[in-house]
Backbone bond lengths (Angstrom), bond angles and torsions (degrees), N, CA, C in turn:
res aa  C-N    CA-C-N  psi(-1)  N-CA   C-N-CA  omega(-1)  CA-C   N-CA-C  phi
1 M - - - 1.449 - - 1.530 110.25 -
2 N 1.301 115.87 -46.63 1.483 117.78 -179.44 1.511 112.90 -68.58
3 A 1.325 118.15 -38.94 1.405 121.51 174.68 1.544 115.31 -61.41
4 V 1.341 114.30 -39.30 1.443 118.78 177.89 1.576 111.59 -64.91
5 L 1.358 113.88 -37.50 1.442 119.50 179.07 1.565 109.74 -66.30
6 V 1.290 116.54 -41.41 1.472 120.93 -178.65 1.562 105.85 -65.10
7 V 1.241 118.23 -46.45 1.478 118.61 -178.22 1.550 112.88 -63.03
8 Q 1.401 113.93 -36.93 1.435 116.78 177.40 1.523 110.86 -66.21
9 L 1.370 118.49 -42.57 1.477 122.19 -179.69 1.585 108.85 -61.68
10 I 1.306 114.67 -44.36 1.478 117.50 176.93 1.481 113.85 -57.55
11 T 1.396 111.36 -46.35 1.502 116.61 -178.70 1.523 111.53 -65.97
12 A 1.322 118.75 -35.56 1.460 120.68 176.77 1.523 110.25 -68.33
13 Y 1.323 118.43 -42.01 1.464 120.14 179.68 1.581 109.51 -62.46
14 L 1.317 117.41 -43.09 1.440 119.22 -178.38 1.538 109.39 -69.92
15 A 1.331 120.39 -34.73 1.457 123.08 177.49 1.543 110.09 -64.43
16 V 1.293 116.96 -44.50 1.439 119.61 176.65 1.544 110.78 -64.79
17 G 1.301 114.73 -35.06 1.426 119.69 177.64 1.490 116.77 -65.27
18 L 1.381 114.42 -38.22 1.437 121.96 176.63 1.530 110.46 -66.87
19 V 1.336 115.84 -42.30 1.437 120.74 177.60 1.533 112.97 -62.04
20 C 1.285 116.20 -31.26 1.519 121.19 177.73 1.436 110.54 -86.07
21 A 1.320 121.53 -32.71 1.493 124.19 -172.89 1.539 111.11 -74.09
22 L 1.337 118.14 -36.13 1.429 113.73 -174.96 1.544 113.24 -69.65
23 P 1.340 119.96 -44.31 1.514 117.47 174.25 1.502 107.65 -60.93
24 F 1.340 122.46 -40.94 1.403 123.66 -177.21 1.546 109.40 -58.38
25 A 1.311 119.77 -43.36 1.435 119.30 178.85 1.507 116.73 -65.13
26 V 1.265 112.26 -24.76 1.540 116.71 178.59 1.540 107.46 -85.86
27 L 1.370 120.47 -35.24 1.462 122.45 -174.35 1.565 111.86 -104.40
28 V 1.249 117.84 20.39 1.483 122.36 -174.44 1.569 109.24 -60.52
29 Q 1.232 118.22 -35.89 1.458 121.99 -175.66 1.533 111.42 -64.10
30 R 1.342 117.36 -22.60 1.526 119.32 -177.17 1.581 107.68 -85.07
31 L 1.282 113.24 -28.78 1.509 118.43 -177.62 1.565 113.77 -90.82
32 E 1.322 116.62 -30.47 1.415 120.45 -176.99 1.478 110.07 -127.11
33 P 1.366 117.55 106.79 1.470 122.01 -176.87 1.526 115.42 -56.83
34 S 1.352 117.35 -29.18 1.449 119.79 -178.50 1.478 110.80 -76.55
35 A 1.306 119.78 -7.98 1.505 122.96 -177.85 1.491 109.70 -101.29
36 R 1.353 121.77 12.81 1.384 123.48 -177.48 1.536 114.79 -55.65
37 D 1.396 116.65 -43.47 1.370 121.21 -179.36 1.515 113.03 -100.93
38 A 1.291 119.83 30.53 1.467 123.81 -175.99 1.505 110.88 -68.79
39 S 1.290 114.35 144.74 1.463 120.73 179.40 1.546 110.48 -85.31
40 P 1.291 116.19 160.15 1.494 116.84 176.24 1.539 115.79 -56.52
41 L 1.347 115.58 -32.33 1.419 120.01 174.93 1.556 112.75 -58.49
42 F 1.325 113.60 -44.24 1.483 119.98 -178.69 1.601 108.39 -60.81
43 R 1.298 117.93 -38.38 1.459 119.81 179.29 1.465 111.50 -69.07
44 V 1.286 120.06 -33.94 1.530 123.28 174.93 1.577 106.91 -68.43
45 L 1.325 118.08 -41.38 1.418 116.64 -177.20 1.503 116.21 -73.53
46 I 1.304 120.32 -16.64 1.441 121.91 178.47 1.483 112.26 -86.84
47 V 1.339 119.87 -19.03 1.416 119.22 -179.82 1.509 118.87 -56.16
48 P 1.319 124.22 -42.71 1.424 120.32 179.25 1.547 111.99 -61.81
49 G 1.368 115.95 -42.42 1.478 119.60 177.71 1.517 110.01 -61.59
50 A 1.369 115.55 -44.68 1.394 117.80 -179.48 1.515 113.83 -62.31
51 V 1.281 117.46 -36.17 1.508 121.30 174.73 1.523 109.83 -54.58
52 L 1.328 115.07 -49.91 1.471 118.93 -176.31 1.565 113.88 -73.78
53 L 1.326 115.94 -28.65 1.437 118.59 -175.66 1.526 112.04 -110.06
54 W 1.334 117.62 33.87 1.454 121.07 -176.15 1.598 114.46 -62.93
55 P 1.380 117.38 -31.55 1.463 112.58 178.51 1.540 113.04 -65.74
56 V 1.358 114.20 -34.67 1.505 118.58 -178.90 1.573 106.36 -70.87
57 I 1.273 117.86 -41.15 1.449 120.11 -178.67 1.532 110.28 -64.93
58 L 1.335 118.56 -43.32 1.466 118.14 176.12 1.527 112.90 -62.67
59 R 1.268 118.91 -39.54 1.431 123.73 175.69 1.515 113.84 -58.59
60 R 1.345 113.47 -45.13 1.452 118.38 -178.50 1.527 109.00 -74.25
61 A 1.327 120.57 -30.83 1.430 119.26 -179.31 1.552 110.53 -75.25
62 A 1.349 113.84 -31.18 1.567 115.07 174.59 1.440 110.60 -66.65
63 R 1.340 118.38 -41.50 1.520 121.22 176.14 1.477 111.35 -62.02
64 S 1.309 118.56 -40.35 1.442 121.84 -175.82 1.570 111.09 -70.85
65 L 1.383 115.21 -32.93 1.427 117.53 179.14 1.549 110.36 -75.89
66 R 1.274 117.18 -28.44 1.504 118.98 176.34 1.476 110.31 -65.90
67 R 1.305 119.16 -31.27 1.453 121.74 -174.75 1.549 113.42 -79.17
68 V 1.346 115.39 -19.65 1.437 121.02 -177.72 1.526 109.65 -68.69
69 P 1.320 120.11 130.38 1.485 119.13 -177.29 1.528 111.37 -80.79
């Protein structure tokens, strides 16, 4: 029972991460100025990290959107 719950929580975390990572990979140039001239390969390579770090990415995106006039 406990193992099943842990697997379900990890699956849910990764699913939310994937939902957040895909738009992030497309819109990374708006959030990170150093990625303005990023290649498509760079965007593919950042997806796994973005899946795992989605809470950090959402927090940073929220801060970035608040600064836009």
